[in-house]
Every structure is written in structure tokens, then in C-alpha cells.
N, C-alpha and C positions, 0 to 999 in steps of 0.2 A: 504494500500500500504506500502511496505517495501522499503525504500530508502537506497541505498548503495553508498558511496563515500569514496575516500581515506582520504580526509581532512574533518574535522568537523567544527562546528560553530566558527566564529572569526578567522579562518585561513586565511592567505593572499591569494589573487588570486580570479579570477572571478567565478570559479566553486563553491567554498565554499560560496561566497556571494549569488549566484543565488540559490543554494540548500537551504540555510538558509531561504530565502524568500518563496520558494516553501513549505518548511516544515511548516513554520508559517501558510500558507494558508491551508495545508492539515493535520495539527497536530492532529486533532480530530480522524482521521482515519488512521494515519500513524505512523511508527517508522523510525528513522534514525540511520543507522549503519555506523560507521566510525572508522578510525584508529587514536589512540592517543598514540604516542610512541610505546610501546610494548603491547598495550591493544586494544582490540576490544570493542567499546562502542556502546550501544544501547540507544537511547534517544526517549522518547515519550512526550506527552503533559505535563506530571507531572514531567519530569526530567529524569535523567539517571536511568534505572532500570536493566541494565545488564552490566557486566564488565568482559571480558574474557582475561586472560593473554596469549600472543602469544609467540612462540618460538623466542628468540632473533636472532638466526642464520638465520632463515627464513625471519624475518623482514629486517635484514641488507642486505641479498643477493637479496631479492625481490626488495629493494630500488635500489641496484646497477644495477640490470638487467634493471629496468625501465629507469634509467638515464644514464648508461654507454652505453646501446645498443638501447633500444626501442625508447627513446626520439630522438636521432639524426636520426635514420633510418626513423621514421615516419615523421620527418620534412624535408625529402629529403636532409639531411646532413650526409651521411654515412661516410664521411671522419673523423668524430668525434667518430665513433662507435667502441666500444670494446666489443667483444663477449666472454662470459664465459659459458661453459656448466654447471658448478656448479650453477652459478647464475640463469640460465634458469630453472634448476630442482627445485631450491628453489622458483622461481616465480610460477611454477606449483603447488608445495606443499603448498605455501601460499594461492593461490586461492582455492585449494581443502580443506584446513583447514577452511577457512571462509565459504565455501559452506556447509560443514558438519554442522556448527552451524546454518546456515540459513535454511537448510532442516528440522531441528528439529522443527522449528516454522512455516513452510510453510503449507498452506492449500489452498483450492480452491479460497478463497477470498483474498489471499495474493499475488498479483502480485508484482514483484520486479522491481524497477527503478534503473538501474545500471549506474554509471557515470564513464566514461573514461577508459584509457588504462591500469591502474593498475589492473583492474578486467576484462580484456577482455575474460578470460576463463569461467567466471561465468555462462553465459547463458547455455553453454553445460553441466556444472556441476549441474545445477538446473533443467534441462529439464524434468526430470521425476517427479518433485515435484510441479512445478508451472510455470506460464507464466512469462516472463521477457522482459523488455523494456530497451534499452540502448541509452544513448546519448554520442557520441564520441566528446570530446571537443578539440581535436587537429587534424591536417591534417591526411589524408591517402596519402602516397607518390605517386608521379607520376611514379616513376621508382624504382624497387627493384633489387639490385644486385643479381646475381645468388646464391651467398653464403648465402644470407639472406632470400631467398624465403621460405625455410622450416619453419623458425621461424615466418615469417609473416603469412604463411598459418595456423599456429597453432592459432594465434590470430583471423584470419578470420573465422576459423572453430568455435571458441567460439562464435563470433558474429552471425554466421549464424544459431545458435540455439535459438536466440532471436525472439520475435514476431515482434518487430519494432526496427530499428536502425536509429538514427538521426545523421546527419552531419551538420556542420555550412554552408557549401556551396555546390552548385551543382558540383563544380570541385572535391571535396573530394569524393562525392558519385560516380561520374564517375570513379575516380581513383580506387576506391574499386571494381566497376563492372569490370573494365579492368583487375585488378589483378586476380579476380576469373575466368574470361574468359580465361586468359592466363595460369593459374597455377592450377586450381581446377576443373577439368573436370567432376567430379561427381555432380557438381551443374549446374543448368540451369538458366542463367541470362535472365530475361524478362524485357527489358528496357521499354516496352510500359506502364507497370503499376508499374515499379520500385520495382520489387520483385525478389528474388532469391529462387529457389526451390531445395530441396534435395529429391531425390527419393531413398528409401532404397529398393534395388532389392531383398533382402532376405525376408523382411516382407511385401513389397509392400505398405509401409506407406510413406507418403510424408509430408514434412514440408516446409512452405513458410515463408520468412522473408521480411517484408516491409521496404524499405529504404526511408527516407524523408530528404529533404534539408530544414533546419530550423535554421537560425542564431539566436543565443541567444540574447534576448533583454535586456534592462536595465530599471530600474525604473527612468525615466527622471525627474519626479516630485520630487523624493527624492533628486537627485543631484542638481536640481535647488533650492530647499529649503535650502540645505546646503550652496550653494553659496550666498544665501541672508542673512545668519546669521551674516556675518561681516568679518572683516579682520583676517588675519593669526596672531595668538597670539604667536609670536616668533620674535626673532631678524631678521631684514631684511637680506635676503640671497644675495641680489644684491643691487647696489646703488639705492637710492630712485629716482623715476622719470624716470629711465632708462627702456626702453622696455625689457620685458623678453621673451626669446624664450625657451619654456619648453619642457622637455622630462621626462617621467616616465617609467623606465624599470628595471627589474633585469639584472644583468651583466651575460647574457646568450647568447651564440653564435647565437641563433635563432633570437635575438632581434635587431641585427645590431648596437650595441652600438659603437664598435670600428670603424666600417665603417662610422658612423655618425661623430665621432670625426675627422676623416680624411676629411670629407666633410666640417666641420666647419673651419678647417684650410684652405682648398681651398677657402671657402667663403671669408675669410679675405684677402687672397692673391689676389683674383679677384676683390673684392669690398672693398678696403682699407678705403673708406670714412665712412664705418660703424664701424671702430675701435673707441672704447671709447664712442660709441653711442648706443650700444646694448649689452646685456649679455645673454649668453646661460646658462640655469640652468638645470643640470642633477640630477634628483632624482633616485638613482640607488643603490639598496642593493646587497650584494654578494649573489650568487646563488649556492646551492649544494656544500658548502665548504667541501673539503676533496676528491672530485672526480677530477682526474687529468685534464681532458679537461676543466672543469669549473674553476679550479684554474688557469690554464694557460690563459684562456680568461680574467679572472679578472685582472691578472697581465698585460696582453696586454693592457687592457683598462686604467689601472692606468698609465702605461708608456706613452700612447698617450696623456692622460690628462695632465700629467706633462710636456711633451715635448711641447704641444701646448701653455700652459701658460708661460713656460720658454722663448719661442720664441716671444710671442706677448703681454704679460702683460706689462703694463706701467702705471706709475703714480698712483698706487693704483687700477687700473682697471684690472680685470681678464676677458678674453674673455669667459672662461668656468668655471663655479662654479659647483662643484660636491659635493653632500652630500649623505651619505649612511644611514642616520637616517630614520627609518620607520616613516610614516606619517599617521595620522588618516584620515578618510573620510572627515571630516570638513576642515582639513588643505589642503588636495588635492583640494577640491572644491574651496577654497579661491584662491589657486594658478591657478587653471584652469580659474577662472573668471578674473584674473589679466593678464594672459599671452597674449601677442600680437600675438604670434604664438605658436602652439603646433606641435612638430615633432614626428611622430610615423613611424619608418622606419625599421620594422623587415625584415630580410632576408626571414623568413618563420614563420608564426604565425597562430594558429588555427582561432582566431577571433581578439582579442585585444580590450578589453572593455574600456581601457583608452581613446581611440579615441572617443568612444561614450560618455563617461563621460565628456570629454572636451566640446563637442558640447552642451550637456545638460546644462552646467553651463554658457553658453554665454547669455549675456543680451542685452541691447539696443545698446551698442557699441562693437560688437563682434570682436573676434580675428579670426585668420585663421588657419585651420587644414592642415598640410602637412602629407600625408599618402602614404605609399608604397603599391604596388600591393601584396607584400608578406603577408600582413595582410588580414585575411578572411573578416574583416569589410569593406575592400575597395569596395566590391560589393554593399554594402548598401549606402556608403557615397561618391561614386565617383562623384555624381552630384554636390558636393559642396567643396570637398577637392582639394588641389593642390598635384599632383602626385610627389612622391619622388622615386629616384632610388638609393638604397644603394650601388649598384655596379659601379656607375658612379659619382665620386666626383664632377666633373665639372657641370654635369646636376643637381646634388643635390644642389650645391652652387647657381646655377641660380634660382632654385625653391625657395630657402630661400629668395633671393632678390625679387622675385615676390611676396612672402607673405608679405614682409615688405613694399612694395610700392603699394600695392593694395588699390584701392579707397574704401571709406566707403560704397558706394552704392553696389559695388561688394561683399564686405564682408558680408553685410546684406543679399543679395540675395543668396549667397552660404550657409550661416548659416541657412536661412529659409528652403532651399531645404533639408539640412541634418536633421534639426529638424522634418520636415515632415516624413522623413524616420524612425526616431526614434519613432515618435508617432504611425506610422503604425505597428511597431513591438516592442511594449513594452514587458517587462518581463512577465507581466500577459497574454498578447496576445500570446506570444511564448509558454507559458506553456499550455494554453487552447488549442492551435492548436495541440501541440504535444500530449497532453493527449487525444484529440479527435481521433487522429490517433490510439492511443493505444486502446481506447474503441472500435473502429470499428473492429480492428483485434480480440479483445476478443469476440465480438458479432459473427463474422464469425466463429471463432473457436468453439463457443458454438453451433451454427447452424449446423456446420459440425459434431460435436459430437452427437447432437440430431439425425441427419440423420443416422449416423452409428448405434446408439442404436436402432433406429426404424427398420433399415434393419435387424439387428440381431434378434429382436423380431418377425419380420415377418417370418424369416426362421424357428425360433423355433416353432411358432404357426402352420406353414404349415407342 
């Protein structure tokens, strides 16, 4: 198997972490292709054995198209989108260039596992060389503006030449089906078996793509072990003994960071008895520096943070402590295990693994997870989390108070329910389930090919 992802080993984010563990399991029979700066790297079990230099202009404009346009549109936030025809052309050329390299090593035994929206065109570009399987790690939008339909249809066409496409949630799969039904009439959506079929009326050949709903799992045992290793080896970020309400996000407009800061201010306004008795801790690094919308959002978050502390800080106590230093997995696990409450409140997020990581790190005296419906992980964790609404500061503030006053018995019951969900969908289970779907389509494709060959042989013999 050939694995393709935008980021490689040790890169921040859930996709890289998950692919790293999959590659470690499959390394004897797999290679991992990823982008490192302006290079395409191929890594196998023995280490890097290929290193291709990419055109810097294509790399830059592909990055801009992904983040200035695709990212906001795919997250149902088109108000942040900036479209550039040049960047779109470079996105296509970037995908074509990578596909050219991959076709040179493709053979019947080399199926491709393609990850995420940066390589959405790849299945179509590889269709004559090999089979491909895609996991889409972000949402597919509920609604696409008319002026964005053509660009989204281009992505969808790429995906519809894969053998299997996986989404985190049933909603994302249904959103994709609705988009194809509304805008791509050459395809036949078959909801009964979750497939979409293309019939080529000139050659009478057909192709079917299977769509699965399979939320990414985590290695809960790994996170639990990290939490057991001990305390955070760093200067205390908040006053000792004071309950911590933790959040871990990039400063990205999909994550609801600015909205959360507004809700925190509302919380202290509605519940002044909690002043000087609790501290909110935000771990938040800057995201996509140099792109205008992300820079503006970073500035907005900084201003809200400053205003909140200027208004409410007193006697050495700060209501909101924000650090933008990156943290190791061990440091995060230590904070997860100490936090009385974890707030995960994205406006729109494909999954959000930090919510799952927090649950995995809870011990005999667990904290409480607050989670918004905007996170794909809400579907798995709704039995135990407290729901947050990033669009309603007063309701958000009330939910924070509910988390802080919850009984130990209820905390334990909620945590148990969420841990059961994590155990049922571990990273290993997720991969085995998705891989099984891929193997099933490969078997069907082979059987279909065998029947076609047999039919041809019969006609020749007769």
C-alpha cells in the first residue's frame, strides 16, 4: 500500500498522528509519501528512500488555495473564503505533478490510501494506474454557494474516482450525497448501499464509489499511559490548587476561540462568585500566519484576551491565561488529567481529537468535557459531555457553571459512558474497519474483472 498525506511524521495535528501509527503497523508492506517544505518525500520501513524537489510557485499557491478558499468553504464558513483562479490552477498542477510521480511506481499490488482535501484530485489522476482509497478528515459542507459549486464539483469528481471514500460522520456523507444529487447529474446516488455510480455512455463502462461513515479513533491506552507518567515539568501556568478549565486549539476561525473568550467573560458576569476561584487556561498556537483571514482572527483573539483580563484580573489572579508555546504529548496528557473541565467549542470541526484525548486521560476523579455540536466527535461523546453553544454566550456560560458544580457521581458516570465509546472505536479498530471496506471493494473489482475477461474469452472461442 502507498500512503499519501500532506503532512508527514511528527507534524502537528490528528491526521499526521493517526497516519504515523497506521504506517508503523503497515510499514513492512507500505510506503508513505508526504510533503516537507518544497520536497516530496517517500518513506519506507528502512527510512527515506526518495526525495523529489517541487516547484516553489506550485507549492505556495496550492497552500493558498487550500487555506484561503477550500478550508472555509468546506467548513461551511464561506464568508472567510477568497477565491483565486491562479491558485486553483496551481492546486490542479500540484496534484497532477504528484500523481505523475506516483504513477511511475504504481502496479496492481499498489493501492493508494489518500488523506484529505489537499489531494482531492488524486483518485481521478490515478484511475488508470491503480485503485485508490480516500479518507476525508474535514467536513463536507451542508450548503455551497452558487459561485463555489464548480470548484466543489471539481473536488467531488476527484473523489468519485476512488474505490472507497471515508467521512468522520454520517452528516458529512449525506452532505456529499446531497451535493452530487443537486449538482452532478451524470452520477447516480444509491443511498441504500451508500454508493455513487458513474456510467460512461460512450464506452458503457461504469465505476462505483463506496462511501463509509467512520470517525477516526485514538489510541486511548497510549494517552492514559502518558497521563500516568507524572506531573507537567514546567513552571505552573495557573495558581496552585486552583481548578483549571482547559482548552487546546489553534487560533483558527473554525475552532470558536474568540467566541469562547466572549462566553468566559459572560460567565464571570453571570457567576461572579467564581472570580479568583477558577482559571481558564488556553493553549493556542497561531495558525497559517501570513494569510489575511487567519491573521485577523489571531488579532481578534488577542484583543479579546487582553480586554477580558484588563476588565476582570485582580490581585495577581488572571481569569484567562493564554500560552502559545507548543506542547509535547506528555505535557498535554498531564494537563488533561489535571483539568477540572475541558472546553472544546468549535464552530465547525471535522472531528476534534483533543476531546477524545481528554477523556482518555481521566482517572479515578475525572473532570468534565464540554463539547459543541460543531465538533464531529460530538456524535460519539454526546452521552457523557455537556453541550456547548459557541453562538450563545449566555447558554455557554450556564454550561460552564454546570460543569463546575456537577457531582462526583455524575462525573464518573459521564466519563464511563465516553470511555466506552472510545474503547469501541479505537484507532486500531477504525483502521481495521476501514481497511476491510477497502479489501471488499478490491475483491468485487477483481471478480468483476474476472467476469469481463471470461466473457471476452468466451466470445473469442465461439
